[in-house]
C-alpha positions in Angstrom: 130.8 39.5 113.3 132.0 43.1 112.8 132.8 45.0 115.9 130.6 48.0 116.6 132.7 51.2 116.4 132.8 53.5 119.4 132.7 57.3 119.2 133.4 59.2 122.4 132.0 62.8 122.4 134.0 64.8 125.0 132.3 67.8 126.3 133.0 70.5 128.9 132.0 70.1 132.5 132.3 73.8 133.1 129.3 76.1 133.4 131.3 79.3 133.7 134.2 81.0 132.0 135.3 83.5 134.6 132.0 85.3 135.4 130.5 84.5 132.0 127.7 81.8 132.1 128.5 79.1 129.5 128.8 75.3 129.0 128.4 73.0 126.1 127.2 74.5 122.8 124.5 71.9 122.2 124.6 71.7 118.4 128.2 70.6 118.6 127.3 67.5 120.5 123.8 66.8 119.1 124.8 66.9 115.4 127.8 64.5 115.8 125.8 62.3 118.2 123.2 61.5 115.4 125.8 61.4 112.6 127.7 58.7 114.5 124.6 56.9 115.7 123.1 56.7 112.2 126.5 55.2 111.0 126.0 52.4 113.5 128.4 53.6 116.2 128.0 53.2 119.9 128.2 56.8 121.2 129.6 57.5 124.7 129.4 61.0 126.2 132.4 62.0 128.4 133.7 65.0 130.2 136.7 66.0 132.3 134.8 65.7 135.6 132.0 63.3 134.6 128.4 63.6 135.7 125.9 66.2 134.4 126.8 68.5 131.6 125.8 72.2 131.6 124.3 73.5 128.4 125.1 77.0 127.3 121.6 78.7 127.3 122.6 80.7 124.2 122.8 77.5 122.2 119.1 77.0 122.8 118.3 80.4 121.4 116.6 81.4 118.1 118.8 80.6 115.1 121.1 78.3 117.1 118.7 75.6 118.4 119.1 73.4 115.3 116.9 70.4 114.4 119.5 68.0 115.8 119.7 70.0 119.0 115.9 69.9 119.4 115.8 66.2 118.6 118.4 65.6 121.2 116.6 67.5 124.0 113.6 65.1 123.4 115.8 62.0 123.3 115.7 60.3 126.7 118.7 58.1 126.0 120.8 61.0 124.8 119.8 63.3 127.7 120.5 60.4 130.1 124.0 60.1 128.7 124.5 63.8 129.0 123.3 63.7 132.6 125.8 60.9 133.5 128.8 61.6 131.4 131.8 59.3 131.9 135.0 61.0 133.3 137.7 61.1 130.7 140.0 59.4 133.1 137.8 56.3 133.2 137.5 55.8 129.4 138.7 52.5 128.0 140.7 54.1 125.1 141.7 50.7 123.7 138.1 50.2 122.6 137.5 53.7 121.2 137.6 54.4 117.5 137.3 58.2 117.6 137.7 60.8 120.3 135.6 63.8 119.4 135.9 67.1 121.3 132.8 69.2 121.3 132.9 73.0 121.8 131.3 75.7 123.8 133.1 78.4 125.8 133.1 76.0 128.8 136.1 74.3 127.1 138.1 77.5 127.7 137.9 76.6 131.4 138.3 72.9 131.6 139.9 71.7 128.3 143.0 73.7 129.1 145.7 72.3 131.5 143.5 69.1 131.8 145.9 66.2 132.4 143.3 63.4 131.7 142.3 64.9 128.4 145.8 65.6 127.3 146.8 62.0 128.1 143.8 60.6 126.3 144.4 62.6 123.1 148.1 61.8 123.0 147.4 58.1 123.6 144.8 58.1 120.8 147.1 59.9 118.3 150.0 57.5 119.1 147.7 54.5 118.7 146.7 55.9 115.3 143.1 56.4 116.4 141.0 59.3 115.1 141.0 62.5 117.1 138.6 65.3 116.2 137.7 68.6 117.7 135.2 71.3 116.6 134.9 75.1 117.3 136.4 75.6 120.8 137.1 71.9 121.2 140.6 72.3 119.8 141.5 74.4 123.0 142.7 71.0 124.4 145.2 70.5 121.6 147.3 73.4 122.8 148.7 71.3 125.7 149.3 68.1 123.6 152.6 67.0 122.3 154.1 64.4 120.0 156.3 61.6 121.2 159.4 63.8 120.6 157.9 66.6 122.8 157.0 69.0 120.0 153.5 70.5 119.9 151.0 68.0 118.5 149.7 70.5 115.9 153.2 71.5 114.7 153.3 71.1 110.9 149.6 69.9 110.7 146.8 71.6 108.9 144.2 72.6 111.5 141.2 74.9 112.1 139.2 76.1 115.1 137.2 79.1 116.2 138.6 82.1 114.4 139.8 85.4 115.9 137.0 87.3 114.1 134.3 84.9 115.3 135.6 85.4 118.9 135.4 89.2 118.4 131.9 88.8 117.0 130.7 87.1 120.2 132.6 89.7 122.3 134.6 87.2 124.4 138.1 88.0 123.2 138.9 89.6 126.6 138.1 86.6 128.7 139.2 83.5 126.8 142.6 82.2 128.1 144.0 82.6 124.5 142.7 83.2 121.0 142.5 79.7 119.5 143.5 80.8 116.0 146.6 82.6 117.3 147.5 79.7 119.6 147.3 77.1 116.9 149.6 79.3 114.6 152.0 80.0 117.5 152.4 76.2 118.0 153.3 75.7 114.4 149.9 74.6 113.1 149.0 75.5 109.5 145.7 77.3 110.3 143.0 77.3 107.7 139.6 79.0 107.9 136.4 79.8 106.0 134.5 83.1 106.3 132.9 83.5 109.7 130.1 81.1 110.5 130.7 79.0 107.4 131.4 75.3 107.7 135.1 74.4 107.4 136.7 71.0 108.2 140.4 70.1 107.9 141.8 66.6 107.9 145.5 65.9 108.4 146.4 62.3 109.2 144.3 61.2 112.1 143.5 64.7 113.3 140.2 66.2 112.2 139.2 69.8 113.1 136.2 72.0 112.5 136.1 75.8 112.7 132.7 76.6 114.3 129.3 75.3 115.3 128.3 75.2 111.6 131.2 72.7 111.0 130.1 70.1 113.6 128.0 67.9 111.3 130.7 67.9 108.5 133.4 67.2 111.1 131.6 64.1 112.3 130.8 63.0 108.8 134.5 63.3 107.9 135.4 60.9 110.8 132.8 58.4 109.7 134.2 58.5 106.1 137.8 58.1 107.3 136.9 55.1 109.4 135.0 53.5 106.5 
């Protein structure tokens, strides 16, 4: 019997970034959720704190509330998992095939300086498991290091929410750092598409996506890499 592959979707537990109301950008969980599910994966939803996940209301707005997001909101099993997310510290990483970090500006609050998430990512990378992150999901990569202590992204091709996209949503002033600048500063080879166009970069066992529009392709790349 072939073992059922396990994908863990890690989402923010934070409903605020300073005074700005935020949370999970739903598309970035819903789309990967169904991509992995349709490929036969068992999908676990996790977060730094565990428990119910706040959804960024803007991600339910006109033009952002995608078909996958609508389907998810009517999916009692999916919503149940989102309401009872597993704390990252309680994940059985040995059983996990891919650790996938979803975005939303909430990650700017609780994906940074988050020991349990840093440890999970570093352990997965060292065990040659797939690590993926989309949009603001790569915020967590800034803290991660290789076994020699150098930044995890150093020398790797990566992407993530671009400076111009951050300017467009007018949150440049309150994010802890601009993701594009931080990835470059840490030695990452940053690649990007035009704003709001899908862009996915694969380097070894690290897969990154630029923006919400990249979430589907980012998950599809993981499925393809894992055969």
